[in-house]
N, C-alpha and C positions, 0 to 999 in steps of 0.2 A: 865891855864884856861882862856878862853875867857871872855869877859865882862859878868858881872853878870846880869841875867834877873830875872823877877818876877816868871818865871816858874821853876827856880832852887830850889832844895830841900835844906833847911837850913842846915841840917846835912852835906850834901856833900860840900856845900860852906865852912863851918867851918872846915871840915876835910882838905880841900885844903888850906884854909887861916885862921888859928886860930887867927891871929892878928886882924881879923874883929870882934871879940867878942865885943870889946869896941865900935865899930861903931854901932853894933846892939843895945847895951845898950843905947848909946847916942841918939838913934832915937826911943826909947820907946819899943824896943823888948826885954823884960826882961826874957822871958820864953825859951830862946834858949837851956837851959839845960834839958828841959822836954822831955820825950820820944816822944811826937808828932813831935818835931822838926826834928827828924831823918827821917820822911817820909812826912813832910808837906812842901809845896812850900812857898816861900816868899809871894806870892800873897794870898795864903790861910791863912797864919798866920796873915798877915796885915788885912784881912777882918774880921777875928775872933776878933782881938784886936782893930779894929777901927783905924788903922794906914794908912797913905798914902804910898802905895806900891811903887809908882814912886819916891817919895822923898827918901825912904829907899834905893832903888836900886841906885839912883843917889849918895847918900852918900857912899854906899859901893864901887861903882866904883871909886869915887873920892879918897877914902882911899887907894885903890889899886894903884892908879897912884901916890900917894904922896911918 
């Protein structure tokens, strides 16, 4: 998978990289197990939850590089 972007669907990212669950949690995205996450983009979820999508994407990509 290429670098993660805000347009990617959370469920697809986690299917490809289940190890990123912790990074989602550590950045305030606690609802990754809800049904909406299977069709919701990172940007949409961040907007709904008042999170900084750019910061989350940066953290996810950093975790992939680690």
